[in-house]
LUMVEX-650675 format. One record per residue (C-alpha): residue in one letter; x, y, z. Coordinates in Angstrom, 3 decimals, padded with zeros to 6 digits, always signed. Example, Ala and Ser with C-alpha at 12.3 -4.5 7.8 and 13.67 -1.06 7.14 Angstrom:
rec code A; px +012.300; py -004.500; pz +007.800
rec code S; px +013.670; py -001.060; pz +007.140
This chain:
rec code M; px -034.282; py -036.634; pz +048.291
rec code N; px -033.937; py -033.737; pz +050.719
rec code R; px -037.416; py -034.403; pz +052.066
rec code Y; px -036.606; py -038.120; pz +052.485
rec code L; px -033.370; py -037.377; pz +054.348
rec code A; px -035.159; py -034.936; pz +056.619
rec code A; px -037.909; py -037.445; pz +057.414
rec code E; px -035.672; py -040.497; pz +057.949
rec code F; px -032.501; py -039.030; pz +059.403
rec code G; px -033.537; py -035.672; pz +060.685
rec code S; px -031.364; py -033.791; pz +058.222
rec code P; px -032.531; py -030.244; pz +057.625
rec code E; px -034.016; py -029.563; pz +054.216
rec code R; px -031.955; py -027.338; pz +051.934
rec code S; px -033.333; py -023.892; pz +051.360
rec code T; px -033.396; py -022.503; pz +047.821
rec code V; px -034.251; py -019.072; pz +046.509
rec code P; px -035.541; py -018.560; pz +042.960
rec code V; px -033.552; py -016.100; pz +040.893
rec code V; px -035.447; py -013.434; pz +038.974
rec code D; px -035.488; py -013.654; pz +035.203
rec code G; px -033.708; py -010.371; pz +034.636
rec code E; px -034.295; py -007.957; pz +031.810
rec code P; px -035.781; py -009.184; pz +028.516
rec code G; px -033.348; py -009.892; pz +025.699
rec code V; px -030.289; py -010.048; pz +027.941
rec code E; px -029.628; py -013.650; pz +028.967
rec code L; px -029.488; py -016.714; pz +026.723
rec code Q; px -028.588; py -020.039; pz +028.345
rec code V; px -026.979; py -022.791; pz +026.257
rec code D; px -026.042; py -026.415; pz +026.893
rec code F; px -025.323; py -029.659; pz +025.062
rec code G; px -027.553; py -032.708; pz +025.417
rec code E; px -027.176; py -036.186; pz +023.965
rec code L; px -030.122; py -037.365; pz +021.872
rec code G; px -029.226; py -040.734; pz +020.349
rec code R; px -027.608; py -042.167; pz +017.246
rec code M; px -028.097; py -041.503; pz +013.559
rec code F; px -026.544; py -042.658; pz +010.301
rec code D; px -023.879; py -040.267; pz +009.020
rec code E; px -023.665; py -040.181; pz +005.231
rec code E; px -020.099; py -038.805; pz +005.252
rec code T; px -018.570; py -041.559; pz +007.384
rec code G; px -021.036; py -044.333; pz +006.569
rec code K; px -021.486; py -045.096; pz +010.279
rec code R; px -024.066; py -044.509; pz +012.960
rec code R; px -022.869; py -041.664; pz +015.140
rec code R; px -023.959; py -039.994; pz +018.334
rec code V; px -026.169; py -036.934; pz +017.822
rec code W; px -025.831; py -033.913; pz +020.101
rec code A; px -028.300; py -031.083; pz +020.563
rec code L; px -026.997; py -027.598; pz +021.347
rec code V; px -030.004; py -026.097; pz +023.098
rec code F; px -030.526; py -022.314; pz +023.473
rec code T; px -033.148; py -021.009; pz +025.896
rec code A; px -034.101; py -017.352; pz +026.374
rec code G; px -033.990; py -016.296; pz +030.029
rec code V; px -037.367; py -014.472; pz +030.170
rec code S; px -039.629; py -015.982; pz +027.517
rec code R; px -038.142; py -019.544; pz +027.622
rec code H; px -038.236; py -019.592; pz +023.820
rec code T; px -035.949; py -022.438; pz +022.658
rec code F; px -033.757; py -023.155; pz +019.643
rec code V; px -032.040; py -026.486; pz +018.906
rec code W; px -028.919; py -027.035; pz +016.772
rec code L; px -028.005; py -030.641; pz +015.925
rec code S; px -024.507; py -031.972; pz +015.235
rec code F; px -022.289; py -035.035; pz +015.409
rec code N; px -019.616; py -033.349; pz +017.562
rec code Q; px -019.070; py -030.604; pz +020.128
rec code N; px -016.103; py -028.754; pz +018.644
rec code L; px -015.616; py -025.007; pz +018.314
rec code A; px -016.958; py -024.793; pz +014.758
rec code T; px -020.160; py -026.557; pz +015.832
rec code V; px -020.729; py -024.166; pz +018.741
rec code I; px -020.136; py -021.097; pz +016.576
rec code D; px -022.340; py -022.468; pz +013.788
rec code G; px -025.040; py -023.126; pz +016.360
rec code C; px -024.771; py -019.564; pz +017.679
rec code E; px -024.946; py -018.150; pz +014.161
rec code A; px -028.082; py -020.204; pz +013.442
rec code A; px -029.574; py -019.116; pz +016.779
rec code W; px -029.138; py -015.417; pz +015.976
rec code Q; px -031.016; py -015.955; pz +012.725
rec code F; px -033.743; py -017.953; pz +014.465
rec code F; px -034.271; py -015.344; pz +017.187
rec code G; px -033.786; py -012.437; pz +014.792
rec code G; px -031.071; py -010.834; pz +016.926
rec code V; px -028.231; py -011.336; pz +019.403
rec code F; px -028.672; py -011.639; pz +023.179
rec code R; px -026.340; py -009.543; pz +025.308
rec code V; px -025.144; py -012.336; pz +027.629
rec code L; px -024.501; py -016.000; pz +026.812
rec code V; px -024.519; py -018.426; pz +029.755
rec code P; px -022.831; py -021.681; pz +028.617
rec code D; px -021.914; py -024.799; pz +030.477
rec code N; px -018.201; py -025.360; pz +031.073
rec code M; px -017.743; py -026.924; pz +027.644
rec code A; px -014.112; py -027.135; pz +026.593
rec code T; px -014.769; py -025.225; pz +023.364
rec code V; px -015.747; py -022.154; pz +025.402
rec code V; px -014.021; py -022.507; pz +028.792
rec code T; px -010.367; py -023.552; pz +028.829
rec code K; px -010.084; py -023.565; pz +032.618
rec code A; px -013.170; py -023.439; pz +034.811
rec code D; px -013.297; py -021.149; pz +037.826
rec code A; px -016.221; py -019.676; pz +039.755
rec code L; px -014.754; py -016.157; pz +039.698
rec code D; px -012.131; py -015.952; pz +036.950
rec code P; px -012.536; py -018.659; pz +034.300
rec code V; px -010.082; py -018.865; pz +031.413
rec code L; px -012.008; py -018.632; pz +028.148
rec code N; px -011.130; py -019.995; pz +024.730
rec code V; px -009.439; py -017.213; pz +022.766
rec code A; px -011.210; py -018.162; pz +019.540
rec code F; px -014.648; py -018.031; pz +021.138
rec code V; px -013.848; py -014.758; pz +022.904
rec code E; px -012.943; py -013.283; pz +019.536
rec code Y; px -016.256; py -014.510; pz +018.155
rec code A; px -018.176; py -013.021; pz +021.096
rec code Q; px -016.476; py -009.665; pz +020.570
rec code S; px -017.391; py -009.680; pz +016.892
rec code R; px -021.065; py -010.296; pz +017.728
rec code G; px -021.216; py -007.998; pz +020.747
rec code F; px -022.222; py -010.366; pz +023.569
rec code L; px -020.610; py -011.264; pz +026.898
rec code I; px -019.786; py -014.766; pz +028.145
rec code D; px -020.856; py -015.710; pz +031.688
rec code P; px -020.053; py -019.426; pz +032.199
rec code A; px -021.976; py -021.384; pz +034.810
rec code R; px -020.095; py -022.761; pz +037.778
rec code V; px -018.823; py -026.329; pz +037.712
rec code R; px -021.421; py -028.848; pz +038.911
rec code S; px -023.940; py -026.057; pz +039.433
rec code P; px -026.873; py -026.772; pz +037.076
rec code Q; px -028.977; py -024.218; pz +038.931
rec code D; px -026.893; py -021.483; pz +037.261
rec code K; px -028.558; py -022.433; pz +033.965
rec code G; px -031.704; py -024.163; pz +035.174
rec code R; px -033.867; py -022.924; pz +032.307
rec code V; px -031.804; py -024.638; pz +029.626
rec code E; px -031.281; py -027.734; pz +031.798
rec code R; px -035.025; py -028.317; pz +031.784
rec code A; px -035.219; py -027.485; pz +028.079
rec code V; px -032.632; py -030.193; pz +027.247
rec code Q; px -034.849; py -032.813; pz +028.879
rec code F; px -037.856; py -031.452; pz +026.970
rec code V; px -035.952; py -031.751; pz +023.670
rec code Q; px -034.942; py -035.331; pz +024.445
rec code T; px -038.475; py -036.498; pz +025.287
rec code S; px -040.721; py -034.342; pz +023.119
rec code F; px -038.655; py -033.845; pz +019.949
rec code W; px -036.298; py -036.815; pz +019.631
rec code A; px -037.887; py -039.766; pz +021.438
rec code G; px -039.713; py -042.071; pz +019.043
rec code E; px -038.715; py -040.188; pz +015.896
rec code D; px -036.736; py -041.552; pz +012.939
rec code F; px -034.836; py -039.135; pz +010.688
rec code G; px -033.035; py -040.009; pz +007.478
rec code C; px -030.142; py -037.540; pz +007.845
rec code L; px -028.930; py -034.696; pz +009.999
rec code A; px -030.258; py -032.010; pz +007.630
rec code E; px -033.736; py -033.525; pz +007.781
rec code A; px -033.551; py -033.689; pz +011.568
rec code Q; px -032.413; py -030.029; pz +011.765
rec code T; px -035.368; py -028.884; pz +009.646
rec code A; px -037.723; py -030.839; pz +011.905
rec code A; px -036.045; py -029.371; pz +014.996
rec code E; px -036.602; py -025.769; pz +013.882
rec code L; px -040.253; py -026.530; pz +013.092
rec code W; px -040.618; py -028.145; pz +016.515
rec code C; px -039.076; py -025.052; pz +018.191
rec code R; px -041.541; py -022.704; pz +016.485
rec code S; px -044.645; py -024.832; pz +016.956
rec code R; px -044.590; py -027.488; pz +019.677
rec code A; px -042.063; py -025.840; pz +021.994
rec code G; px -042.873; py -022.249; pz +021.129
rec code L; px -046.672; py -022.400; pz +021.260
rec code R; px -047.133; py -024.636; pz +024.314
rec code T; px -048.146; py -023.160; pz +027.633
rec code H; px -044.956; py -023.089; pz +029.699
rec code G; px -045.338; py -024.601; pz +033.150
rec code T; px -043.513; py -021.759; pz +034.923
rec code T; px -044.530; py -018.656; pz +033.009
rec code Q; px -048.019; py -019.960; pz +032.062
rec code A; px -047.517; py -018.285; pz +028.693
rec code Q; px -046.546; py -019.306; pz +025.189
rec code P; px -042.741; py -018.848; pz +024.846
rec code A; px -042.836; py -017.784; pz +021.189
rec code V; px -045.543; py -015.194; pz +021.830
rec code T; px -043.811; py -013.789; pz +024.916
rec code F; px -040.516; py -013.654; pz +023.042
rec code A; px -042.039; py -011.725; pz +020.141
rec code E; px -043.659; py -009.231; pz +022.515
rec code V; px -040.939; py -008.479; pz +025.089
rec code E; px -037.570; py -009.840; pz +023.934
rec code A; px -037.330; py -009.642; pz +020.147
rec code P; px -037.616; py -005.806; pz +020.048
rec code V; px -034.645; py -005.293; pz +022.405
rec code L; px -032.141; py -007.747; pz +020.887
rec code L; px -028.936; py -006.601; pz +019.235
rec code P; px -029.062; py -006.667; pz +015.415
rec code A; px -028.584; py -010.088; pz +013.876
rec code P; px -025.372; py -010.523; pz +011.829
rec code T; px -025.741; py -010.153; pz +008.085
rec code E; px -022.587; py -012.091; pz +007.135
rec code R; px -021.479; py -015.560; pz +008.144
rec code Y; px -018.680; py -015.568; pz +010.680
rec code D; px -015.340; py -016.840; pz +009.430
rec code V; px -014.226; py -019.352; pz +012.049
rec code P; px -010.447; py -018.903; pz +012.515
rec code L; px -007.991; py -021.703; pz +013.084
rec code Y; px -005.727; py -021.431; pz +016.117
rec code K; px -002.769; py -023.787; pz +016.488
rec code T; px +000.836; py -024.086; pz +017.616
rec code A; px +003.306; py -025.037; pz +014.890
rec code K; px +007.006; py -025.872; pz +014.919
rec code V; px +009.393; py -024.037; pz +012.594
rec code H; px +011.259; py -026.716; pz +010.645
rec code R; px +014.765; py -026.629; pz +009.166
rec code D; px +013.370; py -025.551; pz +005.815
rec code H; px +012.187; py -022.274; pz +007.433
rec code H; px +008.516; py -023.218; pz +007.016
rec code I; px +005.582; py -024.227; pz +009.193
rec code Q; px +002.601; py -026.359; pz +008.234
rec code V; px -000.914; py -025.003; pz +008.716
rec code A; px -003.966; py -026.881; pz +007.402
rec code K; px -001.761; py -028.900; pz +005.010
rec code S; px -000.120; py -025.785; pz +003.547
rec code L; px +003.414; py -024.441; pz +004.053
rec code Y; px +004.274; py -020.877; pz +005.102
rec code S; px +007.763; py -019.387; pz +005.492
rec code V; px +008.965; py -017.981; pz +008.818
rec code P; px +012.071; py -015.825; pz +009.535
rec code G; px +015.180; py -018.008; pz +009.818
rec code D; px +016.089; py -017.090; pz +013.410
rec code L; px +013.032; py -019.043; pz +014.644
rec code I; px +014.130; py -022.495; pz +013.412
rec code G; px +013.384; py -025.156; pz +016.021
rec code T; px +010.971; py -022.985; pz +018.021
rec code S; px +007.195; py -023.182; pz +018.293
rec code V; px +005.013; py -020.322; pz +017.082
rec code D; px +001.328; py -019.511; pz +017.516
rec code V; px -000.780; py -019.296; pz +014.374
rec code R; px -004.135; py -017.710; pz +013.623
rec code A; px -005.545; py -018.556; pz +010.202
rec code D; px -008.807; py -017.366; pz +008.669
rec code K; px -010.019; py -017.551; pz +005.088
rec code A; px -007.931; py -014.509; pz +004.081
rec code L; px -004.753; py -014.334; pz +006.199
rec code V; px -002.364; py -016.488; pz +008.208
rec code K; px -000.795; py -014.601; pz +011.120
rec code I; px +002.248; py -016.028; pz +012.897
rec code F; px +003.150; py -014.983; pz +016.448
rec code S; px +006.301; py -015.644; pz +018.458
rec code G; px +006.357; py -014.724; pz +022.123
rec code G; px +003.124; py -012.803; pz +021.687
rec code Q; px +004.580; py -010.652; pz +018.891
rec code L; px +003.403; py -010.750; pz +015.289
rec code V; px +006.368; py -011.867; pz +013.161
rec code K; px +004.798; py -012.791; pz +009.820
rec code V; px +001.607; py -012.429; pz +007.808
rec code H; px +000.832; py -014.498; pz +004.712
rec code P; px -002.237; py -014.736; pz +002.474
rec code R; px -004.111; py -017.984; pz +003.133
rec code Q; px -003.231; py -020.781; pz +000.719
rec code K; px -005.232; py -023.811; pz -000.336
rec code A; px -004.265; py -027.246; pz +000.961
rec code G; px -001.070; py -028.526; pz -000.640
rec code A; px +000.223; py -025.079; pz -001.628
rec code R; px +003.306; py -023.256; pz -000.342
rec code I; px +004.223; py -019.589; pz -000.012
rec code T; px +007.802; py -018.451; pz +000.621
rec code D; px +009.055; py -014.946; pz +001.291
rec code P; px +012.704; py -014.702; pz +000.087
rec code A; px +013.436; py -012.370; pz +003.004
rec code D; px +012.801; py -015.278; pz +005.398
rec code L; px +015.600; py -017.380; pz +003.903
rec code P; px +019.380; py -016.980; pz +004.426
rec code S; px +020.831; py -014.680; pz +001.772
rec code E; px +023.246; py -017.347; pz +000.531
rec code L; px +020.409; py -019.812; pz -000.043
rec code T; px +017.737; py -017.501; pz -001.374
rec code G; px +018.736; py -017.817; pz -005.005
rec code Y; px +018.786; py -021.610; pz -004.881
rec code A; px +015.478; py -021.919; pz -003.033
rec code M; px +013.709; py -019.439; pz -005.324
rec code R; px +015.460; py -020.732; pz -008.487
rec code N; px +016.737; py -017.224; pz -009.157
rec code I; px +018.884; py -017.481; pz -012.294
rec code D; px +019.847; py -013.797; pz -012.272
rec code D; px +021.224; py -014.151; pz -008.752
rec code Q; px +023.459; py -017.032; pz -009.823
rec code I; px +024.860; py -015.043; pz -012.769
rec code R; px +025.470; py -012.030; pz -010.522
rec code R; px +027.435; py -014.155; pz -008.057
rec code A; px +029.498; py -015.633; pz -010.915
rec code Y; px +030.429; py -012.177; pz -012.254
rec code A; px +031.592; py -011.267; pz -008.756
rec code H; px +034.424; py -013.825; pz -009.215
rec code G; px +035.526; py -012.515; pz -012.575
rec code Q; px +034.328; py -011.366; pz -015.989
rec code H; px +034.975; py -014.674; pz -017.731
rec code V; px +033.468; py -016.697; pz -014.873
rec code G; px +030.252; py -014.711; pz -015.305
rec code V; px +030.278; py -015.202; pz -019.086
rec code F; px +030.806; py -018.952; pz -018.664
rec code A; px +027.892; py -019.079; pz -016.164
rec code E; px +025.648; py -017.409; pz -018.750
rec code V; px +026.740; py -020.018; pz -021.295
rec code I; px +025.828; py -022.801; pz -018.863
rec code L; px +022.381; py -021.378; pz -018.113
rec code D; px +021.567; py -020.484; pz -021.700
rec code G; px +018.680; py -022.588; pz -022.977
rec code P; px +015.277; py -023.894; pz -021.898
rec code L; px +014.714; py -024.791; pz -018.241
rec code P; px +017.898; py -023.096; pz -017.008
rec code W; px +017.152; py -023.962; pz -013.382
rec code T; px +017.945; py -027.591; pz -014.186
rec code R; px +021.625; py -026.576; pz -014.669
rec code M; px +021.970; py -024.500; pz -011.522
rec code R; px +024.080; py -027.238; pz -009.928
rec code H; px +026.741; py -026.666; pz -012.594
rec code V; px +026.951; py -022.999; pz -011.608
rec code Y; px +027.277; py -023.956; pz -007.928
rec code K; px +030.129; py -026.299; pz -008.885
rec code L; px +031.792; py -023.421; pz -010.702
rec code L; px +031.439; py -021.108; pz -007.686
rec code R; px +032.856; py -023.754; pz -005.328
rec code T; px +035.826; py -024.170; pz -007.663
rec code C; px +036.505; py -020.428; pz -007.385
rec code D; px +036.434; py -020.693; pz -003.597
rec code R; px +038.821; py -023.660; pz -003.639
rec code Y; px +041.434; py -022.663; pz -006.223
rec code G; px +040.997; py -018.897; pz -006.330
rec code P; px +039.040; py -016.778; pz -008.820
rec code D; px +042.103; py -015.864; pz -010.933
rec code R; px +042.886; py -019.441; pz -011.995
rec code V; px +039.181; py -020.203; pz -012.680
rec code N; px +038.739; py -016.940; pz -014.572
rec code T; px +041.635; py -017.865; pz -016.881
rec code A; px +040.271; py -021.377; pz -017.416
rec code C; px +036.786; py -020.005; pz -018.180
rec code E; px +038.258; py -017.639; pz -020.770
rec code R; px +039.953; py -020.522; pz -022.590
rec code A; px +036.804; py -022.681; pz -022.300
rec code V; px +034.598; py -019.982; pz -023.830
rec code D; px +037.069; py -019.470; pz -026.681
rec code A; px +037.111; py -023.219; pz -027.338
rec code G; px +033.298; py -023.488; pz -027.181
rec code A; px +033.333; py -025.763; pz -024.123
rec code T; px +030.237; py -025.755; pz -021.876
rec code S; px +031.161; py -028.341; pz -019.266
rec code V; px +032.114; py -027.296; pz -015.758
rec code V; px +034.053; py -030.536; pz -015.391
rec code T; px +036.297; py -029.394; pz -018.260
rec code V; px +037.006; py -026.089; pz -016.481
rec code V; px +037.798; py -027.865; pz -013.221
rec code G; px +040.185; py -030.215; pz -015.046
rec code M; px +041.967; py -027.260; pz -016.699
rec code V; px +042.440; py -025.565; pz -013.339
rec code E; px +043.789; py -028.712; pz -011.673
rec code R; px +046.222; py -029.475; pz -014.537
rec code A; px +047.508; py -025.914; pz -014.499
rec code L; px +048.004; py -026.159; pz -010.753
rec code E; px +049.955; py -029.424; pz -011.084
rec code A; px +052.193; py -027.912; pz -013.769
rec code D; px +052.928; py -024.913; pz -011.558
rec code Q; px +053.872; py -027.157; pz -008.673
rec code A; px +056.197; py -029.286; pz -010.838
rec code T; px +058.202; py -026.326; pz -012.157
rec code A; px +058.458; py -024.576; pz -008.843
rec code E; px +061.748; py -025.120; pz -006.876
rec code P; px +061.267; py -026.948; pz -003.638
rec code A; px +061.385; py -024.533; pz -000.791
rec code P; px +063.678; py -025.288; pz +002.133
rec code P; px +061.940; py -026.900; pz +005.004
rec code D; px +060.799; py -024.386; pz +007.516
rec code N; px +059.845; py -026.872; pz +010.168
rec code V; px +063.341; py -027.940; pz +011.348
rec code I; px +063.369; py -027.916; pz +015.086
rec code I; px +066.667; py -026.932; pz +016.767
rec code G; px +067.460; py -029.254; pz +019.648
rec code R; px +067.434; py -027.851; pz +023.112
rec code F; px +070.961; py -029.219; pz +023.921
rec code A; px +072.504; py -029.087; pz +020.435
rec code R; px +076.323; py -028.530; pz +020.430
rec code D; px +078.372; py -026.311; pz +018.165
rec code A; px +080.284; py -028.040; pz +015.295
rec code S; px +083.627; py -026.977; pz +016.765
rec code H; px +082.968; py -029.250; pz +019.688
rec code F; px +083.560; py -032.269; pz +017.479
rec code A; px +086.874; py -031.017; pz +015.935
rec code A; px +090.147; py -032.849; pz +016.857
rec code G; px +092.086; py -030.961; pz +019.510
rec code R; px +095.600; py -032.088; pz +018.439
rec code K; px +097.276; py -033.894; pz +015.536
rec code V; px +098.296; py -037.475; pz +016.239
rec code T; px +101.595; py -038.732; pz +014.633
rec code R; px +102.997; py -042.240; pz +014.501
């Protein structure tokens, strides 16, 4: 196109300068390329297939990882498979501005995905994203994507993704690896084995645990939901949003950049609650703590505590916790002395109903009110201009 513009319109041709390959085993370029559609056994539908293509900067040796999506787990799984294929880790990864790696693109100071940065640190490589709309920054993998589309995928028919992945690795080692590369005029696999494989970082021996990062809201029940499981959070954070990092072992909760809670990871549908995260007055109820209910009853009186033990005596005592709460509310309403006396009589009579105790307290209160003398009203308001009684007395005696 540049030559055509120069010939027809006199526009000057653009000048380009080839960039040297750099040191062996340092740079690995990576990019996604669309291949076509394939039947997905999990969804029962034909889905778009993507190829995550890795190309070594010096040898041009290529690895292909196939997937149905471009999410973070796919990129990390592809990197893990690439390290095993190459037998080591390259020191610099040059990706496109894919959202799973680059949160905000910038030529000088891009904002990287925290999860992928953590992965890069664990494997010991640096991330050097290409500039936006600058394919020349990763020209080696750009050409490799086209080669994968035409040489590996075009005209082939695979039954499933696993079958296609096995064929892709065989293609990388044979067809792509043993061809004579047009630029280097050498076989990529042979050059890689001679100059790059010996200087790579050691390949990981354990599979990387991909963490889950999310923002969760603290609900009124003092819990957040992470991957369909519930985790308690300190009560002063109700209504706020917290940041969560969850791996296969731990769930870490951050508020304002500070770590506020750590829980062991739970399976989907489970819940873990730390009693310290709940208000002290509700901890016993939420945790079904029978001993706490009895302790609170004894705090109102000896016989109140004994009656609470009578109520909770038997199988499944937590099913009768409401009766104890009714008893405690009665103490708050009518005073612990009256309830303590009623509980003493109820225990002596063998009664176990809280309703009976409440009725005894109310009847005793009514009897006390009936026998008590009415107190003089203390709300009589003296008029502002009221006159003394002597003002109305007759001044003189009238005779007839």
